[in-house]
GUSE-58444 format. One line per field, with one value per atom (N, C-alpha, C): residue in one letter; atom name; x, y, z. Coordinates in steps of 0.02 Angstrom, whole numbers, always signed. Example, Ala and Ser with C-alpha at 12.3 -4.5 7.8 and 13.67 -1.06 7.14 Angstrom:
2
r	a;a;a;s;s;s
a	N;CA;C;N;CA;C
px	+660;+615;+660;+642;+684;+645
py	-284;-225;-165;-112;-53;+2
pz	+390;+390;+390;+354;+357;+394
This chain:
256
r	m;m;m;i;i;i;l;l;l;k;k;k;e;e;e;k;k;k;y;y;y;i;i;i;f;f;f;d;d;d;l;l;l;l;l;l;n;n;n;e;e;e;k;k;k;a;a;a;e;e;e;l;l;l;y;y;y;n;n;n;s;s;s;p;p;p;d;d;d;f;f;f;i;i;i;t;t;t;d;d;d;d;d;d;p;p;p;i;i;i;q;q;q;i;i;i;p;p;p;h;h;h;r;r;r;f;f;f;s;s;s;l;l;l;k;k;k;q;q;q;d;d;d;i;i;i;e;e;e;i;i;i;a;a;a;g;g;g;f;f;f;l;l;l;s;s;s;a;a;a;s;s;s;i;i;i;a;a;a;w;w;w;g;g;g;n;n;n;r;r;r;k;k;k;s;s;s;i;i;i;i;i;i;n;n;n;d;d;d;a;a;a;n;n;n;k;k;k;m;m;m;m;m;m;e;e;e;l;l;l;m;m;m;g;g;g;n;n;n;s;s;s;p;p;p;y;y;y;d;d;d;f;f;f;v;v;v;m;m;m;n;n;n;f;f;f;t;t;t;d;d;d;s;s;s;d;d;d;l;l;l;q;q;q;r;r;r;i;i;i;p;p;p;q;q;q;k;k;k;a;a;a;i;i;i;h;h;h;r;r;r;t;t;t;f;f;f;n;n;n;h;h;h;d;d;d;d;d;d;f;f;f;i;i;i;f;f;f;f;f;f;l;l;l;k;k;k;n;n;n;f;f;f;r;r;r;r;r;r;i;i;i;y;y;y;t;t;t;q;q;q;f;f;f;a;a;a;s;s;s;l;l;l;e;e;e;d;d;d;a;a;a;f;f;f;l;l;l;i;i;i;n;n;n;e;e;e;n;n;n;e;e;e;i;i;i;n;n;n;f;f;f;s;s;s;h;h;h;s;s;s;i;i;i;e;e;e;r;r;r;f;f;f;r;r;r;n;n;n;h;h;h;f;f;f;i;i;i;s;s;s;e;e;e;n;n;n;h;h;h;r;r;r;g;g;g;q;q;q;k;k;k;h;h;h;v;v;v;s;s;s;s;s;s;p;p;p;y;y;y;k;k;k;n;n;n;s;s;s;a;a;a;s;s;s;k;k;k;r;r;r;l;l;l;i;i;i;m;m;m;f;f;f;l;l;l;r;r;r;w;w;w;m;m;m;v;v;v;r;r;r;k;k;k;d;d;d;k;k;k;k;k;k;g;g;g;v;v;v;d;d;d;f;f;f;g;g;g;i;i;i;w;w;w;e;e;e;k;k;k;i;i;i;n;n;n;p;p;p;k;k;k;f;f;f;l;l;l;s;s;s;v;v;v;p;p;p;l;l;l;d;d;d;v;v;v;h;h;h;t;t;t;a;a;a;n;n;n;i;i;i;s;s;s;r;r;r;k;k;k;l;l;l;g;g;g;i;i;i;l;l;l;t;t;t;r;r;r;k;k;k;q;q;q;n;n;n;d;d;d;w;w;w;k;k;k;a;a;a;v;v;v;e;e;e;e;e;e;l;l;l;d;d;d;s;s;s;i;i;i;l;l;l;r;r;r;k;k;k;y;y;y;n;n;n;a;a;a;d;d;d;d;d;d;p;p;p;a;a;a;i;i;i;y;y;y;d;d;d;f;f;f;a;a;a;l;l;l;f;f;f;g;g;g;l;l;l;g;g;g;v;v;v;s;s;s;k;k;k;e;e;e;f;f;f;e;e;e
a	N;CA;C;N;CA;C;N;CA;C;N;CA;C;N;CA;C;N;CA;C;N;CA;C;N;CA;C;N;CA;C;N;CA;C;N;CA;C;N;CA;C;N;CA;C;N;CA;C;N;CA;C;N;CA;C;N;CA;C;N;CA;C;N;CA;C;N;CA;C;N;CA;C;N;CA;C;N;CA;C;N;CA;C;N;CA;C;N;CA;C;N;CA;C;N;CA;C;N;CA;C;N;CA;C;N;CA;C;N;CA;C;N;CA;C;N;CA;C;N;CA;C;N;CA;C;N;CA;C;N;CA;C;N;CA;C;N;CA;C;N;CA;C;N;CA;C;N;CA;C;N;CA;C;N;CA;C;N;CA;C;N;CA;C;N;CA;C;N;CA;C;N;CA;C;N;CA;C;N;CA;C;N;CA;C;N;CA;C;N;CA;C;N;CA;C;N;CA;C;N;CA;C;N;CA;C;N;CA;C;N;CA;C;N;CA;C;N;CA;C;N;CA;C;N;CA;C;N;CA;C;N;CA;C;N;CA;C;N;CA;C;N;CA;C;N;CA;C;N;CA;C;N;CA;C;N;CA;C;N;CA;C;N;CA;C;N;CA;C;N;CA;C;N;CA;C;N;CA;C;N;CA;C;N;CA;C;N;CA;C;N;CA;C;N;CA;C;N;CA;C;N;CA;C;N;CA;C;N;CA;C;N;CA;C;N;CA;C;N;CA;C;N;CA;C;N;CA;C;N;CA;C;N;CA;C;N;CA;C;N;CA;C;N;CA;C;N;CA;C;N;CA;C;N;CA;C;N;CA;C;N;CA;C;N;CA;C;N;CA;C;N;CA;C;N;CA;C;N;CA;C;N;CA;C;N;CA;C;N;CA;C;N;CA;C;N;CA;C;N;CA;C;N;CA;C;N;CA;C;N;CA;C;N;CA;C;N;CA;C;N;CA;C;N;CA;C;N;CA;C;N;CA;C;N;CA;C;N;CA;C;N;CA;C;N;CA;C;N;CA;C;N;CA;C;N;CA;C;N;CA;C;N;CA;C;N;CA;C;N;CA;C;N;CA;C;N;CA;C;N;CA;C;N;CA;C;N;CA;C;N;CA;C;N;CA;C;N;CA;C;N;CA;C;N;CA;C;N;CA;C;N;CA;C;N;CA;C;N;CA;C;N;CA;C;N;CA;C;N;CA;C;N;CA;C;N;CA;C;N;CA;C;N;CA;C;N;CA;C;N;CA;C;N;CA;C;N;CA;C;N;CA;C;N;CA;C;N;CA;C;N;CA;C;N;CA;C;N;CA;C;N;CA;C;N;CA;C;N;CA;C;N;CA;C;N;CA;C;N;CA;C;N;CA;C;N;CA;C;N;CA;C;N;CA;C;N;CA;C;N;CA;C;N;CA;C;N;CA;C;N;CA;C;N;CA;C;N;CA;C;N;CA;C;N;CA;C;N;CA;C;N;CA;C;N;CA;C;N;CA;C;N;CA;C;N;CA;C;N;CA;C;N;CA;C;N;CA;C;N;CA;C;N;CA;C;N;CA;C;N;CA;C;N;CA;C;N;CA;C;N;CA;C;N;CA;C;N;CA;C;N;CA;C;N;CA;C;N;CA;C;N;CA;C;N;CA;C;N;CA;C;N;CA;C;N;CA;C;N;CA;C;N;CA;C;N;CA;C;N;CA;C;N;CA;C;N;CA;C;N;CA;C;N;CA;C;N;CA;C;N;CA;C;N;CA;C;N;CA;C;N;CA;C;N;CA;C;N;CA;C;N;CA;C;N;CA;C;N;CA;C;N;CA;C;N;CA;C;N;CA;C;N;CA;C;N;CA;C;N;CA;C;N;CA;C;N;CA;C;N;CA;C;N;CA;C;N;CA;C;N;CA;C;N;CA;C;N;CA;C;N;CA;C;N;CA;C;N;CA;C;N;CA;C;N;CA;C;N;CA;C;N;CA;C;N;CA;C;N;CA;C;N;CA;C;N;CA;C;N;CA;C;N;CA;C
px	-1715;-1733;-1753;-1797;-1810;-1753;-1694;-1626;-1603;-1607;-1572;-1615;-1672;-1723;-1708;-1710;-1693;-1633;-1582;-1520;-1524;-1558;-1565;-1595;-1649;-1695;-1658;-1605;-1567;-1534;-1499;-1454;-1496;-1548;-1587;-1624;-1637;-1649;-1601;-1532;-1482;-1463;-1463;-1448;-1506;-1569;-1616;-1614;-1597;-1577;-1522;-1472;-1404;-1421;-1461;-1473;-1523;-1566;-1633;-1614;-1581;-1556;-1559;-1538;-1541;-1479;-1433;-1368;-1392;-1442;-1462;-1494;-1518;-1546;-1492;-1423;-1379;-1373;-1368;-1364;-1434;-1476;-1538;-1591;-1629;-1679;-1737;-1733;-1790;-1768;-1711;-1682;-1725;-1742;-1776;-1845;-1894;-1957;-1928;-1870;-1851;-1835;-1826;-1821;-1889;-1938;-2022;-2044;-2089;-2121;-2205;-2226;-2310;-2304;-2367;-2382;-2384;-2421;-2429;-2367;-2323;-2256;-2213;-2216;-2181;-2209;-2272;-2304;-2283;-2286;-2259;-2190;-2155;-2079;-2068;-2093;-2088;-2097;-2156;-2187;-2123;-2114;-2078;-2008;-1980;-1915;-1914;-1958;-1974;-1972;-2018;-2030;-1970;-1917;-1855;-1804;-1821;-1760;-1740;-1714;-1672;-1611;-1559;-1486;-1447;-1409;-1359;-1384;-1383;-1415;-1399;-1336;-1314;-1356;-1358;-1403;-1459;-1491;-1572;-1588;-1538;-1548;-1540;-1487;-1480;-1538;-1561;-1621;-1685;-1693;-1754;-1746;-1689;-1672;-1699;-1671;-1691;-1768;-1809;-1878;-1911;-1880;-1904;-1881;-1829;-1817;-1859;-1885;-1919;-1994;-2006;-2078;-2055;-2004;-1988;-1987;-1961;-1965;-2015;-2074;-2140;-2190;-2173;-2213;-2300;-2317;-2400;-2426;-2394;-2415;-2411;-2351;-2346;-2393;-2401;-2462;-2527;-2543;-2610;-2618;-2566;-2571;-2538;-2504;-2458;-2503;-2472;-2514;-2477;-2507;-2482;-2407;-2406;-2342;-2286;-2307;-2251;-2238;-2280;-2250;-2212;-2236;-2187;-2123;-2116;-2038;-2009;-2033;-1991;-1945;-1894;-1834;-1863;-1861;-1890;-1821;-1813;-1755;-1780;-1735;-1756;-1754;-1784;-1783;-1732;-1744;-1695;-1704;-1657;-1648;-1713;-1761;-1825;-1879;-1872;-1929;-1903;-1958;-1937;-1983;-1982;-2010;-2092;-2112;-2179;-2210;-2178;-2188;-2201;-2154;-2153;-2222;-2233;-2292;-2363;-2360;-2414;-2428;-2375;-2374;-2408;-2369;-2404;-2468;-2493;-2578;-2619;-2588;-2621;-2631;-2565;-2565;-2620;-2626;-2678;-2739;-2765;-2820;-2846;-2790;-2801;-2805;-2765;-2769;-2831;-2872;-2937;-2986;-2977;-3027;-3002;-2942;-2921;-2875;-2884;-2833;-2760;-2768;-2695;-2684;-2628;-2620;-2650;-2647;-2661;-2732;-2770;-2839;-2857;-2814;-2809;-2775;-2751;-2715;-2734;-2803;-2834;-2839;-2834;-2825;-2907;-2939;-3003;-2998;-3070;-3067;-3050;-3009;-3001;-2935;-2899;-2835;-2791;-2739;-2671;-2615;-2616;-2569;-2581;-2533;-2555;-2581;-2576;-2584;-2644;-2703;-2761;-2768;-2730;-2731;-2699;-2641;-2588;-2642;-2675;-2721;-2776;-2802;-2849;-2818;-2768;-2722;-2706;-2697;-2673;-2745;-2783;-2859;-2880;-2859;-2859;-2816;-2755;-2698;-2692;-2696;-2684;-2752;-2762;-2815;-2830;-2773;-2774;-2720;-2715;-2662;-2609;-2539;-2495;-2424;-2369;-2319;-2295;-2311;-2301;-2313;-2384;-2411;-2374;-2313;-2265;-2225;-2235;-2184;-2220;-2291;-2328;-2361;-2309;-2322;-2374;-2400;-2458;-2441;-2445;-2455;-2506;-2550;-2594;-2553;-2510;-2457;-2409;-2408;-2359;-2290;-2299;-2239;-2226;-2160;-2151;-2161;-2177;-2185;-2151;-2076;-2036;-2031;-2032;-2038;-2094;-2147;-2218;-2215;-2193;-2187;-2146;-2094;-2038;-2066;-2111;-2135;-2186;-2231;-2256;-2242;-2181;-2135;-2126;-2113;-2082;-2152;-2205;-2262;-2297;-2302;-2329;-2300;-2235;-2198;-2184;-2208;-2215;-2155;-2096;-2046;-2003;-2023;-1989;-1909;-1875;-1807;-1784;-1827;-1797;-1799;-1807;-1805;-1866;-1911;-1980;-2025;-2070;-2114;-2173;-2194;-2261;-2316;-2324;-2377;-2432;-2447;-2512;-2548;-2605;-2633;-2690;-2710;-2765;-2751;-2674;-2659;-2607;-2624;-2573;-2511;-2453;-2393;-2394;-2434;-2433;-2437;-2468;-2482;-2432;-2366;-2316;-2270;-2252;-2199;-2127;-2070;-2006;-2007;-1987;-1970;-1921;-1946;-1902;-1855;-1806;-1758;-1695;-1656;-1598;-1564;-1558;-1503;-1539;-1598;-1639;-1659;-1684;-1706;-1640;-1573;-1525;-1502;-1491;-1487;-1537;-1596;-1656;-1643;-1632;-1608;-1547;-1484;-1424;-1442;-1486;-1514;-1573;-1592;-1635;-1701;-1718;-1794;-1821;-1805;-1825;-1813;-1862;-1850;-1869;-1912;-1930;-1878;-1861;-1809;-1819;-1891;-1912;-1917;-1903;-1916;-1984;-2035;-2099;-2147;-2221;-2256;-2270;-2260;-2259;-2199;-2144;-2095;-2089;-2124;-2154;-2191;-2248;-2286;-2244;-2209;-2166;-2117;-2095;-2044;-2094;-2156;-2195;-2215;-2222;-2254;-2204;-2143;-2084;-2072;-2065;-2048;-2102;-2177;-2223;-2227;-2200;-2200;-2153;-2097;-2051;-2069;-2100;-2123;-2181;-2249;-2314;-2345;-2305;-2336;-2286;-2235;-2195;-2137;-2161;-2127;-2071;-2092;-2035;-1981;-1985;-1918;-1856;-1878;-1827;-1786;-1828;-1784;-1728;-1718;-1652;-1608;-1617;-1567;-1539;-1597;-1578;-1526;-1548;-1511;-1428;-1429;-1375;-1338;-1358;-1315;-1288;-1330;-1303;-1244;-1251;-1186;-1137;-1137;-1090;-1053;-1094;-1061;-1054;-1090;-1078;-1084;-1129;-1157;-1125;-1070;-1066;-1007
py	-4556;-4495;-4457;-4489;-4459;-4420;-4468;-4456;-4386;-4400;-4348;-4270;-4285;-4226;-4190;-4231;-4213;-4176;-4210;-4172;-4100;-4098;-4049;-3980;-4005;-3952;-3931;-3983;-3970;-3904;-3907;-3861;-3803;-3814;-3748;-3699;-3739;-3717;-3675;-3710;-3681;-3622;-3618;-3556;-3504;-3508;-3476;-3437;-3464;-3435;-3388;-3411;-3364;-3307;-3294;-3252;-3202;-3241;-3190;-3153;-3099;-3052;-2984;-2926;-2867;-2854;-2897;-2879;-2893;-2931;-2956;-2876;-2827;-2771;-2732;-2725;-2697;-2670;-2743;-2739;-2769;-2757;-2761;-2719;-2715;-2669;-2662;-2705;-2695;-2636;-2614;-2565;-2496;-2497;-2433;-2413;-2473;-2465;-2473;-2489;-2482;-2420;-2376;-2296;-2266;-2295;-2275;-2306;-2267;-2304;-2301;-2268;-2257;-2320;-2355;-2403;-2409;-2342;-2335;-2316;-2270;-2261;-2332;-2375;-2430;-2470;-2481;-2508;-2474;-2415;-2384;-2386;-2374;-2370;-2452;-2503;-2565;-2599;-2575;-2597;-2570;-2510;-2474;-2507;-2512;-2555;-2618;-2665;-2722;-2713;-2671;-2674;-2656;-2625;-2620;-2668;-2708;-2761;-2810;-2782;-2842;-2809;-2848;-2810;-2794;-2766;-2754;-2711;-2755;-2734;-2672;-2643;-2577;-2531;-2534;-2494;-2486;-2545;-2556;-2507;-2519;-2467;-2390;-2372;-2311;-2283;-2315;-2295;-2295;-2336;-2326;-2273;-2257;-2192;-2142;-2136;-2089;-2074;-2125;-2109;-2087;-2107;-2088;-2006;-1981;-1906;-1882;-1913;-1868;-1860;-1898;-1889;-1860;-1827;-1782;-1824;-1888;-1934;-1944;-1929;-1939;-1978;-2034;-2069;-2061;-2081;-2083;-2011;-1971;-1896;-1865;-1889;-1871;-1895;-1960;-2000;-1969;-1946;-1926;-1846;-1810;-1746;-1722;-1755;-1730;-1682;-1638;-1605;-1608;-1590;-1596;-1561;-1510;-1473;-1515;-1554;-1595;-1660;-1679;-1722;-1703;-1639;-1617;-1599;-1599;-1581;-1639;-1705;-1764;-1770;-1778;-1772;-1832;-1809;-1848;-1889;-1945;-2009;-2062;-2118;-2174;-2183;-2210;-2219;-2275;-2348;-2403;-2439;-2444;-2494;-2477;-2522;-2507;-2473;-2470;-2436;-2347;-2315;-2259;-2197;-2139;-2084;-2101;-2127;-2127;-2191;-2242;-2286;-2271;-2230;-2200;-2162;-2127;-2084;-2129;-2180;-2223;-2251;-2281;-2318;-2257;-2205;-2138;-2139;-2121;-2106;-2178;-2236;-2290;-2314;-2282;-2290;-2253;-2180;-2139;-2170;-2192;-2232;-2292;-2328;-2391;-2361;-2309;-2280;-2246;-2217;-2190;-2246;-2298;-2366;-2399;-2410;-2450;-2406;-2416;-2396;-2420;-2489;-2517;-2553;-2563;-2609;-2683;-2704;-2767;-2782;-2729;-2751;-2773;-2757;-2767;-2836;-2866;-2929;-2989;-2971;-3030;-3099;-3149;-3216;-3237;-3271;-3294;-3361;-3386;-3463;-3505;-3561;-3621;-3604;-3538;-3527;-3545;-3570;-3597;-3556;-3509;-3461;-3397;-3363;-3284;-3276;-3337;-3329;-3280;-3308;-3265;-3197;-3193;-3130;-3085;-3091;-3042;-3035;-3084;-3055;-3006;-3015;-2965;-2896;-2907;-2837;-2804;-2844;-2812;-2780;-2805;-2779;-2720;-2707;-2641;-2597;-2621;-2574;-2551;-2589;-2561;-2545;-2478;-2436;-2424;-2439;-2428;-2463;-2468;-2501;-2450;-2469;-2422;-2452;-2444;-2482;-2493;-2461;-2481;-2535;-2565;-2625;-2679;-2680;-2743;-2757;-2699;-2713;-2744;-2766;-2795;-2861;-2905;-2962;-3013;-3064;-3108;-3180;-3221;-3291;-3321;-3281;-3318;-3316;-3279;-3281;-3321;-3364;-3413;-3386;-3311;-3268;-3289;-3304;-3311;-3273;-3196;-3138;-3130;-3144;-3136;-3077;-3028;-2955;-2953;-2955;-2946;-3001;-3067;-3116;-3093;-3054;-3036;-2966;-2921;-2879;-2902;-2952;-2991;-3018;-3040;-3083;-3020;-2960;-2910;-2890;-2880;-2873;-2915;-2975;-3026;-3069;-3075;-3123;-3090;-3130;-3097;-3148;-3131;-3165;-3117;-3053;-3018;-3016;-3038;-3037;-2980;-2925;-2859;-2844;-2907;-2896;-2888;-2935;-2933;-2887;-2855;-2812;-2844;-2888;-2906;-2871;-2816;-2759;-2778;-2832;-2844;-2901;-2883;-2940;-2972;-2972;-3000;-3062;-3075;-3118;-3169;-3233;-3285;-3296;-3306;-3306;-3384;-3430;-3495;-3490;-3435;-3426;-3403;-3384;-3361;-3400;-3392;-3430;-3383;-3420;-3406;-3359;-3299;-3268;-3301;-3315;-3368;-3324;-3317;-3281;-3325;-3317;-3355;-3396;-3352;-3397;-3431;-3408;-3462;-3513;-3512;-3573;-3627;-3594;-3644;-3669;-3627;-3673;-3727;-3715;-3760;-3818;-3816;-3868;-3916;-3877;-3915;-3959;-3935;-3973;-4031;-4025;-4078;-4060;-3995;-3982;-3945;-3940;-3910;-3944;-3975;-4002;-3963;-3922;-3896;-3839;-3836;-3802;-3731;-3705;-3635;-3617;-3546;-3507;-3468;-3515;-3486;-3508;-3495;-3500;-3558;-3609;-3683;-3704;-3680;-3698;-3661;-3602;-3586;-3637;-3666;-3714;-3777;-3790;-3855;-3840;-3786;-3781;-3774;-3737;-3745;-3797;-3853;-3908;-3952;-3932;-3974;-3926;-3856;-3807;-3816;-3809;-3827;-3875;-3933;-4001;-3992;-3942;-3951;-3875;-3828;-3780;-3743;-3769;-3767;-3691;-3660;-3603;-3546;-3562;-3503;-3523;-3548;-3565;-3511;-3466;-3398;-3388;-3421;-3425;-3441;-3501;-3525;-3476;-3425;-3371;-3352;-3343;-3312;-3381;-3440;-3499;-3518;-3506;-3511;-3453;-3395;-3337;-3348;-3372;-3386;-3422;-3485;-3538;-3504;-3464;-3421;-3392;-3345;-3299;-3338;-3395;-3435;-3478;-3471;-3534;-3601;-3620;-3698;-3751;-3722;-3779;-3750;-3724;-3694;-3751
pz	+1826;+1805;+1870;+1921;+1988;+2022;+2029;+2068;+2025;+1966;+1925;+1940;+1925;+1938;+2020;+2061;+2136;+2134;+2105;+2104;+2068;+2017;+1979;+2022;+2055;+2095;+2163;+2190;+2244;+2226;+2164;+2143;+2127;+2088;+2095;+2154;+2197;+2261;+2291;+2282;+2324;+2276;+2215;+2176;+2186;+2196;+2198;+2267;+2316;+2388;+2385;+2337;+2339;+2289;+2246;+2197;+2221;+2247;+2264;+2337;+2321;+2370;+2347;+2390;+2362;+2317;+2319;+2271;+2213;+2194;+2124;+2094;+2130;+2094;+2070;+2088;+2074;+1992;+1961;+1886;+1857;+1879;+1845;+1826;+1787;+1779;+1827;+1866;+1936;+1977;+1974;+2007;+1987;+1944;+1903;+1959;+1957;+1995;+2061;+2092;+2155;+2180;+2152;+2153;+2186;+2179;+2189;+2258;+2280;+2340;+2319;+2284;+2265;+2214;+2238;+2199;+2122;+2097;+2014;+1983;+2031;+2009;+1999;+2045;+2046;+1977;+1963;+1899;+1847;+1827;+1770;+1761;+1805;+1800;+1787;+1819;+1810;+1734;+1717;+1650;+1600;+1597;+1556;+1549;+1606;+1611;+1587;+1607;+1564;+1503;+1469;+1401;+1364;+1380;+1345;+1361;+1408;+1433;+1382;+1334;+1292;+1263;+1248;+1236;+1306;+1294;+1362;+1411;+1469;+1536;+1549;+1539;+1560;+1525;+1455;+1417;+1429;+1445;+1472;+1526;+1588;+1649;+1627;+1590;+1565;+1536;+1491;+1451;+1481;+1531;+1581;+1618;+1645;+1688;+1637;+1571;+1535;+1532;+1533;+1529;+1600;+1643;+1709;+1709;+1682;+1682;+1640;+1584;+1537;+1564;+1622;+1662;+1726;+1724;+1791;+1855;+1847;+1898;+1942;+1920;+1958;+1898;+1878;+1818;+1822;+1885;+1883;+1872;+1922;+1903;+1832;+1795;+1745;+1677;+1702;+1650;+1669;+1719;+1729;+1710;+1709;+1693;+1641;+1595;+1541;+1494;+1462;+1411;+1348;+1289;+1213;+1217;+1260;+1243;+1287;+1339;+1376;+1336;+1296;+1247;+1194;+1170;+1126;+1136;+1195;+1227;+1232;+1220;+1215;+1161;+1168;+1104;+1059;+999;+931;+924;+962;+951;+993;+961;+1009;+1065;+1103;+1187;+1198;+1162;+1167;+1123;+1069;+1017;+969;+963;+917;+961;+1028;+1058;+1059;+1015;+989;+1038;+1003;+1038;+1031;+963;+956;+1004;+1002;+1059;+1120;+1150;+1220;+1222;+1176;+1192;+1184;+1149;+1138;+1205;+1247;+1299;+1353;+1346;+1402;+1404;+1329;+1326;+1339;+1334;+1350;+1432;+1467;+1537;+1556;+1527;+1562;+1544;+1492;+1492;+1532;+1538;+1591;+1654;+1683;+1753;+1753;+1707;+1713;+1729;+1695;+1720;+1778;+1804;+1846;+1899;+1967;+2011;+2005;+1985;+1981;+1921;+1885;+1827;+1842;+1918;+1929;+1906;+1908;+1891;+1812;+1776;+1703;+1701;+1745;+1730;+1784;+1816;+1846;+1815;+1845;+1826;+1841;+1796;+1797;+1815;+1843;+1872;+1811;+1840;+1780;+1754;+1747;+1717;+1758;+1720;+1756;+1754;+1708;+1704;+1670;+1645;+1626;+1545;+1511;+1445;+1427;+1448;+1446;+1471;+1540;+1560;+1527;+1507;+1466;+1401;+1374;+1309;+1326;+1392;+1407;+1417;+1449;+1452;+1402;+1351;+1272;+1260;+1255;+1234;+1266;+1332;+1378;+1356;+1346;+1330;+1272;+1211;+1147;+1118;+1112;+1095;+1015;+985;+923;+882;+813;+776;+778;+809;+816;+818;+803;+789;+858;+914;+981;+1004;+981;+1003;+984;+963;+946;+1016;+1063;+1115;+1174;+1152;+1209;+1181;+1193;+1156;+1186;+1136;+1150;+1159;+1202;+1210;+1157;+1138;+1081;+1024;+1006;+942;+963;+1021;+1039;+1055;+1076;+1104;+1182;+1202;+1258;+1310;+1283;+1314;+1383;+1372;+1425;+1467;+1428;+1463;+1504;+1479;+1517;+1582;+1571;+1624;+1675;+1648;+1702;+1741;+1715;+1757;+1802;+1770;+1820;+1888;+1870;+1931;+1988;+1952;+1996;+2036;+2013;+2048;+2095;+2067;+2112;+2156;+2150;+2200;+2268;+2324;+2388;+2440;+2432;+2485;+2532;+2529;+2579;+2570;+2503;+2511;+2492;+2452;+2445;+2373;+2332;+2267;+2225;+2223;+2198;+2244;+2226;+2252;+2289;+2262;+2289;+2309;+2274;+2281;+2261;+2221;+2193;+2234;+2268;+2321;+2288;+2228;+2193;+2158;+2148;+2098;+2140;+2134;+2182;+2129;+2167;+2126;+2096;+2117;+2080;+2006;+1984;+1910;+1877;+1913;+1869;+1836;+1784;+1742;+1762;+1735;+1730;+1675;+1657;+1596;+1554;+1499;+1458;+1413;+1418;+1372;+1354;+1305;+1275;+1338;+1385;+1445;+1482;+1514;+1542;+1506;+1446;+1402;+1398;+1380;+1364;+1428;+1490;+1552;+1563;+1555;+1561;+1516;+1447;+1411;+1424;+1457;+1473;+1530;+1578;+1648;+1625;+1555;+1539;+1574;+1576;+1611;+1567;+1501;+1445;+1376;+1331;+1283;+1220;+1220;+1162;+1137;+1078;+1050;+1038;+1024;+1017;+1090;+1080;+1143;+1139;+1148;+1140;+1188;+1193;+1239;+1254;+1204;+1216;+1264;+1262;+1306;+1368;+1374;+1436;+1470;+1448;+1472;+1485;+1445;+1459;+1517;+1523;+1587;+1646;+1652;+1710;+1739;+1687;+1702;+1758;+1749;+1787;+1841;+1838;+1895;+1940;+1923;+1980;+2010;+1988;+2028;+2084;+2091;+2145;+2184;+2150;+2193;+2168;+2185;+2162;+2174;+2236;+2256;+2237;+2213;+2189;+2140;+2079;+2026;+1997;+1997;+1972;+2018;+2078;+2111;+2074;+2029;+1989;+1936;+1929;+1871;+1909;+1977;+2004;+1998;+2010;+1992;+1927;+1871;+1810;+1788;+1816;+1805;+1831;+1900;+1926;+1897;+1886;+1836;+1772;+1745;+1674;+1696;+1749;+1770;+1792;+1832;+1861;+1812;+1747;+1692;+1706;+1762;+1771;+1724;+1676;+1622;+1551;+1560;+1474;+1462
């Protein structure tokens, strides 16, 4: 098993190096926050893009671009200064699949409230002593962000409800990882990348099972933690690097 694991992680390290490059951005929703330089613009653009990251990648990118246009391509300025009439001009139609007009406005209003409290979204995601991952951090963020019962809250998932929280984990990877390869931003200085997990979607989970590094059948938070336990053996400081590797193996279809 040790030899097999070593072979697997030699392969994963090779694929991570190959796919963790600016070329990755071309077809990925991370391209949306890469349009901005202001920290808060990157956070808002990243959070919104990650929040609609399910389904066809081209549609995700197109619909995220629409949200940026609705905010005048200045997300932070719009969030902090929109008026009721600005919100009324937002078309009454779905933004992306089940993420609709009302959900978008719910997010905008809660962004304003968060940024009134904190200079950065990072301050709402801080890891406390003795925590090993983002499960409690995400729940604290949800408590900050969700000000009222609203259908939009379903787009902010909870590990406490055993959700894999794939889109939030992906957003956190974008903000926290610091490797200067040009993909992830690494603009959050108060959170160590060692706490990150791989965003667990259908593809990364299936590849992980085929490799034998994930046994749990459900794609839930327990599966995230199971995968963490082995990925951190091989890269304790930067376990989320393997997101690129698992993505790469999915694209190359080596294990289909």
